N, C-alpha and C positions, 0 to 999 in steps of 0.2 A: 746309344742315344742318351744325351744329357737333358734332363728336365729342368727348366729354369723356374724358380719361384719368384713371383712379382709381388712387391709390397703394395698393399692397398692403401691409398691416401686416407689420412685420418678423416677428411671431410666426408668420405663415402660411408664411414662407420657411424655417422650420426644416427641416434635412435629416435623413435617417435613415429606416430602413425601418419602425421601430416607432412613429413619432411620429403617424401618422395624418394628416399634413398633405400638401398638394399642393405639389410643387416649383414654384418660380417659373418663368415662361415664359422661353424664350430670346429674344434680340432678334428682333422681328418682321421677316419678309422682306417685300419690296415685294409688294403685291397684284398678281396677274397681270392683264394686260389682257384684258378679256372683251368679248363682243359686245354692242353697244347701238346704238340709233339715233343718227343725227347730231342736232345741236341743231335743234329745230323752227324756230327763227328763220331758219336757213339755207335752208329750203325754203318759207318763208312759210306755215307752218301754225300754228294755235293749239293744236291737240290733238296730244299725243304719239302717239296711236293712228293718226293719219293720216300719220305720217312713215314712209316705206318704205326710205329709205337707211340703211346702217349704217357706211359708211366709204368712203375713196378713197385712191388712190395714183397719183402721177404717173409715167408710164412713159417718155414722151419729151416734147419741147417742146410737142407738140400732141396727145398721147394720154394718156388717163387710165383707170384701172381703178376702177370704182365698184361697191360691193357693196350688195345690197338684199335685203329679205325681205318676202314677202307672207304674211299670216296665213291659216290654213286656212279661217277663217270671217270674213267681213266683212259688215257690215250693208248695204252698198251695192254693192261691187265683187264681184259673183258672178253667174253665169248663173241664169236662172229655175229650172233643175232642181238647182242647188246642186252640180254635179259639177265645174265649171271656174271658174277665175278669169275675171273680166270682162276682155276685151281692152282696154277703155278704161283699166283699171288699168295696163297697159303704157304708155299715153300719159301718165298721171299720173306714173309713175315716171320717164319720160324728161323730163318737165317739171321734176320735182324735181331731177334730175341737172343740168340746165342752170342752175337757180338756185343750187344748192349749189356748183358749180364756179365760177360767176361770183363768189361771195362769198369762197370759200376759195382759189382759184387765180388769178383774174383781177383781184383787187384792187378789186372793186366793194363799196362800203360798204353796211352793212345798211340804211341809211335811203334808199338809192336805189330808184327805182321801175322796174318792168320792163314792157316792151311785148312781147308775144309775137305775131309776125307769121305764123309757120307752125308747125304741129305735125302730123307724119305718123307713122303706125305701121303695121306689118304683123306679124301674129302667126301662130304655128303652133298650131293647136287642140290637138294632141296634147300639147304642152308646157305647156298651161294646165290640164291635169287636176289636181285637188286630191288630194294624196297623204296619207300617214299622218303627215306632219310639215309644218311651215311650209315654204314654197317659197323656197329660197335662190337668189339670182340674182347673176350677175356682168355688169356693163355695161362694154363697151369703148367709150369715148366719144372721138371724133376731132374735133378742131377742123378745119374745112375751110380756115381761114386764121387767122392771128393776129388776135385781137380788134382791130377797127378803132376807134381812139379819135379823137374830135374834141372837144377841151376835156375836159369831164367826162362826155361821152356815150360809151358803149361799145356796139358792135354786134358780135355774134358768131353763128356758125352751127355746129351740131353734128350729126354723124351718130353713131348709137348702134347697137351690136349687143348684144343681150341673150341671155345663155346661162343655161340651167338645167343645171348640171353641164357636161358636154361637148356638150350638145345646144343647137342654135339655137332660141330661144324667140320672139324678136321682133327687128325692126329699127326704127329711127326716125330722124327728121330734125326739127330745130327751129331756129328763128331768133329771136333776142331783141335788143332794144335797151334799154339802161338809161340813166336820166337822174337827176340830182339832184332832190330834192323841190322846190326852187325852180323848176326848169325844168318839172317836172310840173305844178305849180300854174298856170303860165302856159299850158301846153298844154290844161289842163282848163277854163280860163276860168271860175273860180269854182265848178266842180263838185267840187273837191277836198274831200271830206268823208267821214269814216268812218261817219257816221250813216246808218242804213238808213232810207230814206224809205218811205212807203206805196207798195205796188206799183200799177201802172196798173190801173184798174178793168176787169175782164173778167167779163161777166155770165154767160157760158156755163159750165156745169159741166165740170170736168176730164174727160178721157177715162178710161174704165175701165182699170185697171192692165194687164190682159191684152192690151188693144189696143195698148199701147206697149211690150210685152215686160217689164213690171214686175210685181211681186207685191203691193206695198203702195201704197195710194192716196197716201200722203205723198210718194212718189217721182215722181209724175206731174207733168210740166212743161207739158203741152199741153192746150188746150181747143179745141173745134171752131170753125172760122171759116166764112164764107159760101161761099168758093170751094173747089172740089174740090182735094185735095192741099195744103191750106193750113190752118194752125192758129195760135192765139194762144199766145204764151209766157206761162205763169203761174208765175213763179218764187216759191218760198217762201223768203223771206230768212232764215227761222229753221231751215232744213234744216241738220242738224249736219254733213253731209259736203259738200254742194254749196256751202254758205256757211259754211265752217269759221270764217271770221273776217270782220269788217266790211270792206267795200270800197266804193269810190265808183262802181263799175260792175259789170255782170254778168260774172263771170269766164269766160274762154275754155272751161274745162272744163265749165261749165254749158251753154254753147252746144253743145259737142260731145255732151253727153248729150241735149240737146233734138233734135239731128240724128238720133241713134240712135233716139229715140222716134218721130220723124217717119217714118223708114224703116220702122219696125214698123207704125205706123198706116197707112201706104200699102200694106203687104203683108198686113195682117190679113185672114183669121185665121192666116195663116202667121207664124211668129216668125223674125226675122232677127237674128242676133248678128254685128255687123260685125267681121270678123277683120282688116280693114284700113280705114284712113281717111287721106285727104290733105286738110288743112284750111288755109285762108288766112283770116286775120282782117284785115278792111279798116279798121275803126275801132272805137272803144269802143261797147259796148252800154250805154245809160243805164238806170238803174233805173226812172225814171218815164216812159219813153216806151213806147207800145204797140209790141210786137214781133211780127211775123208770120214764121212758119216755113213754107217751101214745099218740097215734095219731089216728085221725079219720077224714074221709072226711066230709066236711060240705058245705052247699050251699054257693055260692059266687055270686058276682054281674056280673061276666063275664061268660056266659054260655060255652065258649070255654076253660076256664081255670079251673084248679083243685085247690080248696081251702082245706087246711088241718089245723085242729086245733091240736096243740101239747101242752101238759102240762107235767111239771116235778114235782115230789113229793119226799119228804124225810119225813119219819116217819108219813106218811099220810097227811102231810101239803103241800100245793102248794108252789113251789118256783118260777115258771114262767109259763106264758101262751103266746102262740104266734099263730097267724094265718098266714100261708104261702100261697102264690098264685103263681102258675106257670103253664106252658103248658107241659103236659107229652109228652115225646119223646118215641115212641114205636119201634124205630129202634134197 
């Protein structure tokens, strides 16, 4: 946007207390730096409303302070009762921090592609309560080692501590590899396209929203399958949050949401909000391949919590594995 400067007529600049004119302004001072989100391109989002980061500062060679803000109301990242931020929003914020630092601190060009291999998070429910103002956060992001570079490929791993004021709100771990677009095209073997194809045909009706811990039918990602504890993934490529922009594969955050829904479907009628998850992504999830999601309860370290292992498969090959932990709500 271009700002136009208009010249004030000389007659208006007449001085004197009886002239009825307004004195001319003094030289304008520089505008103060105010809070805003970072550029959406740095976190690979198309919509400004889905950008949670607001800035960063380098503290040491391997440590960075990143600031973020969560809105009081979000159409997707909130618990069913509306009182807390969704723990998966912490995972998305950690993911955004990794992409942002790669572009702004590690020299990764904006046109390079990212592969996310791991994304873990642990949250403290008390610090996810929605207050009377947006939730301001500080992330201390630590590089576990200097980014490993091989030609134009960069591999890096981050640990993150998220604080709300002085209180610990979450911790996280993520590993990424970035490659140039030319390398990515070779890896994808002709599947490199931003066009959204038709989703694989699933004849079963999606599960009821309450069965998967959701309120709106448009947010449901699962439909019943034949085997117990198994569901079909039914992604809506036009979902404004899960598919914020066109991509040539199903994003990892969509798979993490599908895992959360599977944990709820397995525990229904109890609702489970996973306060922690440890996820490994094995390979790309293709748009046009049938995807099965399987969940089973597994022993965990906390006897009061429910641990659920969720896996996704396409053509019999694993695409991701995650272990979610949460406390069931039987209300």
